[in-house]
MARPATOR-247031 format. One line per 10 residues: number of its first residue (from 1); their letters; for each residue y, z negated, x negated of C-alpha. Coordinates in nm, 4 decimals. Each point is the difference from the previous one (the first is absolute). Layout:
N
NUM	A	Y:Z:X ~ ...
END
This chain:
301
1	XXXXXXXXXX	8.4140:0.0440:-7.6147 ~ 0.0565:0.2842:0.2441 ~ -0.1157:-0.0021:0.3568 ~ 0.0623:0.2838:0.2396 ~ 0.0633:-0.0923:0.3576 ~ 0.0364:0.2368:0.2900 ~ 0.3247:-0.1062:0.1582 ~ -0.0819:0.0543:0.3648 ~ 0.0822:-0.3033:0.2075 ~ -0.2287:-0.2076:0.2214
11	XXXXXXXXXX	0.0815:0.0636:0.3639 ~ -0.0468:-0.3657:0.0893 ~ 0.2268:-0.1426:-0.2718 ~ 0.3119:-0.2021:0.0844 ~ 0.2073:0.2266:-0.2175 ~ 0.1147:0.3424:0.1019 ~ -0.0407:0.2397:-0.2938 ~ -0.0125:-0.2992:-0.2341 ~ -0.3448:-0.0293:-0.1543 ~ -0.2441:0.2248:-0.1777
21	XXXXXXXXXX	-0.3473:-0.1495:0.0075 ~ -0.1437:-0.0652:-0.3468 ~ -0.3226:0.1866:-0.0624 ~ -0.0390:0.1344:0.3547 ~ -0.0864:0.3620:0.0555 ~ -0.0357:0.0010:0.3791 ~ 0.3567:-0.1052:0.0813 ~ 0.2153:0.2073:0.2335 ~ 0.3768:0.0299:0.0037 ~ 0.1644:-0.2397:0.2413
31	XXXXXXXXXX	0.1266:0.1463:0.3256 ~ 0.3360:-0.1740:-0.0371 ~ 0.0518:0.1476:-0.3457 ~ -0.0760:0.3450:0.1305 ~ 0.2435:-0.0473:0.2875 ~ 0.2736:-0.0993:-0.2435 ~ -0.0162:0.3265:-0.1878 ~ -0.1783:0.2527:0.2243 ~ 0.3074:0.2128:0.0558 ~ 0.1120:-0.0128:-0.3614
41	XXXXXXXXXX	-0.3445:0.0731:-0.1425 ~ -0.0470:0.2875:0.2432 ~ 0.3287:0.1518:-0.1107 ~ -0.0834:-0.0460:-0.3653 ~ -0.3687:0.0937:0.0080 ~ 0.0829:0.3519:-0.1143 ~ 0.2148:-0.1313:-0.2832 ~ -0.2804:-0.2292:-0.1200 ~ -0.2013:0.3022:-0.1101 ~ 0.2836:0.0959:-0.2360
51	XXXXXXXXXX	0.0068:-0.3438:-0.1640 ~ -0.2402:-0.0399:-0.2905 ~ -0.1819:-0.3330:-0.0231 ~ -0.2654:-0.1216:-0.2429 ~ -0.2649:0.0365:0.2715 ~ 0.0316:0.2755:0.2571 ~ 0.0833:-0.1300:0.3440 ~ 0.0548:-0.3540:-0.1263 ~ 0.2907:-0.2165:-0.1084 ~ -0.1303:-0.2222:-0.2798
61	XXXXXXXXXX	0.1952:-0.3216:-0.0520 ~ -0.0464:-0.2655:-0.2696 ~ 0.0925:-0.3585:0.0836 ~ -0.0470:-0.3499:-0.1397 ~ -0.1043:-0.2329:0.2840 ~ 0.1449:-0.3188:-0.1446 ~ 0.3547:0.0159:0.1272 ~ 0.0340:-0.1347:0.3535 ~ 0.1597:0.1076:0.2258 ~ 0.0059:0.3426:-0.1688
71	XXXXXXXXXX	-0.3772:0.0258:-0.0508 ~ -0.2760:-0.2589:0.0203 ~ -0.3224:-0.0791:0.1818 ~ 0.0206:-0.1752:0.3363 ~ -0.3076:-0.2151:0.0673 ~ -0.1347:-0.0073:0.3550 ~ -0.1830:-0.2884:0.1682 ~ -0.3337:0.1222:-0.1389 ~ 0.1400:0.0060:-0.3531 ~ 0.0192:0.3787:-0.0227
81	XXXXXXXXXX	0.2834:0.1446:-0.2127 ~ 0.2109:0.2827:0.1414 ~ 0.2581:0.1797:-0.2091 ~ 0.3416:-0.0689:0.1519 ~ 0.3719:0.0021:-0.0724 ~ 0.3032:0.2068:0.0837 ~ -0.0562:0.2343:-0.2947 ~ -0.3384:0.0886:0.1466 ~ 0.1476:0.0511:0.3449 ~ 0.2675:0.2264:-0.1443
91	XXXXXXXXXX	-0.2629:0.1900:-0.2018 ~ -0.1935:0.0690:0.3210 ~ 0.3209:0.1087:0.1729 ~ 0.0806:0.2424:-0.2826 ~ -0.3521:0.1459:0.0004 ~ 0.0155:0.0473:0.3777 ~ 0.3442:0.1537:-0.0290 ~ -0.1320:0.2524:-0.2516 ~ -0.3212:0.0684:0.1906 ~ -0.2182:-0.1352:-0.2809
101	XXXXXXXXXX	-0.2829:-0.2524:-0.0216 ~ 0.0973:-0.3144:-0.1859 ~ -0.2115:-0.1271:-0.2887 ~ 0.0898:-0.3288:-0.1703 ~ -0.0999:-0.0894:-0.3550 ~ 0.0346:-0.3682:-0.0879 ~ 0.0768:-0.0895:-0.3611 ~ 0.1980:-0.2600:-0.1948 ~ 0.3762:0.0500:-0.0027 ~ 0.0078:0.1649:-0.3423
111	XXXXXXXXXX	-0.2846:0.2198:0.1224 ~ 0.2317:0.1397:0.2674 ~ 0.2319:0.1193:-0.2758 ~ -0.2922:0.1444:-0.1975 ~ -0.1366:0.1882:0.3010 ~ 0.3386:0.1631:0.0522 ~ 0.0460:0.0749:-0.3685 ~ -0.3350:0.1801:-0.0188 ~ 0.0700:0.1754:0.3320 ~ -0.3198:-0.1417:0.1466
121	XXXXXXXXXX	0.1743:-0.0926:0.3265 ~ 0.2799:0.1417:0.2095 ~ 0.1926:-0.3207:0.0616 ~ 0.0265:-0.3531:-0.1319 ~ 0.1007:-0.2684:0.2508 ~ 0.0204:-0.3523:-0.1368 ~ 0.3514:-0.1248:0.0635 ~ 0.1200:0.2238:-0.2820 ~ 0.3582:-0.0358:-0.1158 ~ 0.1558:0.3387:-0.0864
131	XXXXXXXXXX	0.0489:-0.0954:-0.3627 ~ 0.1329:0.2838:-0.2168 ~ -0.2436:-0.1035:-0.2748 ~ -0.2818:0.1205:0.2257 ~ 0.1549:0.3362:0.0785 ~ -0.1883:0.1647:-0.2860 ~ -0.3318:-0.0654:0.1756 ~ 0.0928:0.0352:0.3679 ~ 0.2650:0.1142:0.2426 ~ 0.1425:-0.2469:0.2491
141	XXXXXXXXXX	0.0435:0.0388:0.3708 ~ 0.2988:-0.1260:0.1903 ~ 0.0181:-0.3776:0.0468 ~ -0.2107:-0.1128:0.2950 ~ 0.0485:-0.3775:-0.0297 ~ 0.2876:-0.1996:-0.1454 ~ -0.1217:-0.2946:-0.2046 ~ 0.1719:-0.2724:-0.2005 ~ -0.1252:-0.1941:-0.3028 ~ -0.0348:-0.3735:-0.0559
151	XXXXXXXXXX	-0.1195:-0.2733:-0.2309 ~ -0.2671:-0.2202:0.1551 ~ -0.1218:-0.3425:-0.1051 ~ -0.1504:-0.3043:0.1692 ~ 0.1925:-0.2606:0.1957 ~ -0.0741:-0.2495:-0.2770 ~ 0.1842:0.2175:-0.2522 ~ 0.2689:0.1380:0.2287 ~ 0.2718:-0.2344:-0.1295 ~ -0.0815:0.0869:-0.3613
161	XXXXXXXXXX	0.0340:0.3773:0.0279 ~ 0.3290:0.0644:0.1719 ~ 0.1282:0.2451:-0.2630 ~ -0.1292:0.2642:-0.2360 ~ 0.1150:-0.2186:-0.2895 ~ -0.2446:-0.2671:0.1115 ~ -0.2813:0.2559:-0.0007 ~ 0.0977:0.1662:-0.3256 ~ -0.1865:-0.2427:-0.2224 ~ -0.3112:0.0532:-0.2171
171	XXXXXXXXXX	-0.1613:-0.3010:0.1644 ~ 0.0324:0.1497:0.3479 ~ -0.2800:0.2298:0.1143 ~ 0.1243:0.2767:0.2274 ~ -0.2389:0.2335:0.1802 ~ 0.0317:0.3622:0.1107 ~ -0.2374:0.2790:0.0946 ~ -0.1041:0.2394:-0.2755 ~ 0.1949:0.3303:-0.0131 ~ 0.2226:-0.1050:0.2899
181	XXXXXXXXXX	0.3744:-0.0098:0.0562 ~ -0.0324:-0.3790:0.0093 ~ -0.1394:0.0007:-0.3545 ~ 0.3064:0.1952:-0.1156 ~ 0.2279:-0.2428:0.1838 ~ -0.1704:-0.2962:-0.1647 ~ 0.0617:0.1486:-0.3440 ~ 0.3569:0.0864:0.0920 ~ 0.0987:-0.3359:0.1471 ~ -0.2225:-0.2422:-0.1926
191	XXXXXXXXXX	-0.0793:0.1689:-0.3344 ~ -0.0577:-0.3307:-0.1819 ~ -0.2435:-0.1372:0.2564 ~ -0.3763:0.0195:-0.0460 ~ -0.0533:0.3006:0.2275 ~ -0.3539:0.0284:0.1332 ~ -0.1021:0.3357:0.1466 ~ -0.2870:-0.0053:0.2469 ~ -0.1738:0.2888:0.1801 ~ 0.0346:-0.1285:0.3569
201	XXXXXXXXXX	0.2630:-0.1882:0.1973 ~ -0.2799:-0.2205:0.1306 ~ -0.0660:-0.1093:-0.3587 ~ 0.3665:-0.0898:-0.0383 ~ 0.0022:-0.2040:0.3199 ~ -0.3187:-0.1810:-0.1013 ~ 0.1479:-0.0879:-0.3384 ~ 0.3221:-0.1211:0.1614 ~ -0.1840:-0.2235:0.2451 ~ -0.2262:-0.1308:-0.2776
211	XXXXXXXXXX	0.3020:-0.0787:-0.2175 ~ -0.1018:0.2359:-0.2800 ~ 0.3104:0.2094:0.0580 ~ 0.3412:-0.1600:0.0410 ~ 0.1590:0.2881:0.1893 ~ -0.0461:0.3683:0.0749 ~ 0.1997:0.3114:0.0780 ~ -0.1065:0.1440:0.3345 ~ 0.1312:0.2269:0.2740 ~ 0.1634:-0.2177:0.2639
221	XXXXXXXXXX	-0.2045:0.1371:0.2915 ~ -0.3198:-0.0663:-0.1944 ~ 0.1087:-0.3538:-0.0863 ~ 0.0858:-0.0684:0.3636 ~ -0.3392:0.1294:0.1058 ~ -0.1798:-0.2302:-0.2429 ~ 0.2080:-0.2954:0.1135 ~ -0.1711:0.0206:0.3388 ~ -0.3356:-0.0816:-0.1582 ~ 0.1316:-0.1989:-0.2975
231	XXXXXXXXXX	0.2843:-0.2155:0.1347 ~ 0.0398:-0.1662:-0.3416 ~ 0.1622:0.3189:-0.1305 ~ 0.3776:0.0171:-0.0028 ~ 0.2450:0.2794:-0.0747 ~ 0.2660:-0.1349:-0.2350 ~ 0.1946:0.2989:-0.1308 ~ 0.1046:0.3453:0.1142 ~ -0.0410:0.2668:-0.2667 ~ 0.2443:0.2868:-0.0201
241	XXXXXXXXXX	-0.1320:0.3436:-0.0905 ~ 0.1238:0.3570:0.0029 ~ -0.3421:0.1089:0.1275 ~ -0.0051:-0.0718:0.3719 ~ -0.2533:0.0670:0.2676 ~ -0.3494:0.1439:-0.0003 ~ -0.0920:0.3660:-0.0284 ~ -0.3197:0.2013:-0.0018 ~ -0.1207:0.1380:-0.3299 ~ -0.0725:0.3716:0.0411
251	XXXXXXXXXX	-0.2010:0.2018:-0.2498 ~ 0.2436:0.1937:-0.2198 ~ 0.0866:0.3641:0.0485 ~ -0.1042:0.0227:0.3637 ~ 0.3306:0.0531:0.1768 ~ -0.1520:0.1082:0.3355 ~ -0.1966:-0.3264:0.0117 ~ 0.3057:-0.2060:-0.0930 ~ 0.2060:0.1720:0.2700 ~ -0.2686:-0.0621:0.2628
261	XXXXXXXXXX	-0.0275:-0.3668:-0.0982 ~ 0.3752:-0.0453:0.0308 ~ -0.0028:0.1678:0.3418 ~ -0.2758:-0.2344:0.1160 ~ 0.1837:-0.3075:-0.1290 ~ 0.3150:0.1061:0.1846 ~ -0.2012:0.0500:0.3190 ~ -0.1700:-0.3411:-0.0311 ~ 0.3366:-0.1710:-0.0456 ~ 0.1660:0.1923:0.2814
271	XXXXXXXXXX	-0.2685:-0.0566:0.2620 ~ -0.0301:-0.3716:-0.0805 ~ -0.3525:0.0199:-0.1414 ~ 0.1017:-0.1440:-0.3357 ~ 0.1450:-0.3127:0.1572 ~ -0.3177:-0.0415:0.2017 ~ -0.2198:0.0438:-0.3084 ~ 0.1945:-0.2699:-0.1867 ~ -0.0100:-0.2437:0.2917 ~ -0.3749:0.0443:0.0504
281	XXXXXXXXXX	-0.0722:-0.0301:-0.3721 ~ 0.1960:-0.3239:-0.0226 ~ -0.1920:-0.1386:0.2961 ~ -0.3351:0.0855:-0.1578 ~ 0.1072:-0.1338:-0.3392 ~ 0.0618:-0.3396:0.1592 ~ -0.3694:-0.0221:0.0868 ~ -0.3076:-0.0045:-0.2183 ~ 0.0286:0.2573:-0.2772 ~ -0.1630:0.1148:-0.3199
291	XXXXXXXXXX	0.1926:0.1694:-0.2766 ~ -0.1866:0.1902:-0.2672 ~ -0.2738:0.2585:-0.0296 ~ -0.3270:-0.0050:0.1905 ~ -0.3365:0.0418:-0.1712 ~ -0.1979:0.3227:0.0141 ~ -0.1583:-0.1066:0.3299 ~ 0.3409:-0.0520:0.1601 ~ -0.0230:-0.3798:-0.0091 ~ 0.2455:-0.2594:-0.1279
301	X	-0.0660:-0.0730:-0.3660
END
């Protein structure tokens, strides 16, 4: 399912430059976001005209809103979902920096890869690891967030799965998200286990809590975020990988766009915005959230 969302932020939201409202067409960019990048976007407004995007005047970004604190829906007191996460905040920052309007397309994780492969979007932002196996379908930006990998289980099983050898058994069901780095790590470290690939991290967490999965490979920051709402989860192993950090997937063969994205990332890191985006996303992720796609009316499914 694909749902386009104008990624202008609600002026009254808790989060500065953090949320794009699902289904809303009357939203206006937040004042604080504009203040963050006014000078940069003014300087680069002329350059924006020279950068080709899939829609003139817009920066179109695909994301999978099931990966808190990267991207998810924060639920307010009235039960309304608002797209949130530090990827979304960074996307807004980059669009402002380039003098473009931000448009968000929400899809499943593998849909993010497909949208980039078919050049239907400009960027893919979904906690993407810069895996060389994906370089044939996208270019990668510089790293904007350093992330580590872990194995997660429940407290009940924590003493059982203290090594990869304990997991590497046909009777052990190990979960990982489809088409993700974690799926590759599961196959690399536990090839003899019964590896279950699921489309969303929320599905993996649900299966862990229900006892259907014994363990799962997950990014550490994501696991820590879920622990706040599911205290029964426990991180039991660190997973080494040559692929470190998260990058933005950029449509191939658009060097001016890639250069502008890297400039914006550097600016967000230097002026402290990235740290603020991460802190605010973690705070929101500790509250009521929804992870997945909305229906065609913009409501939780």
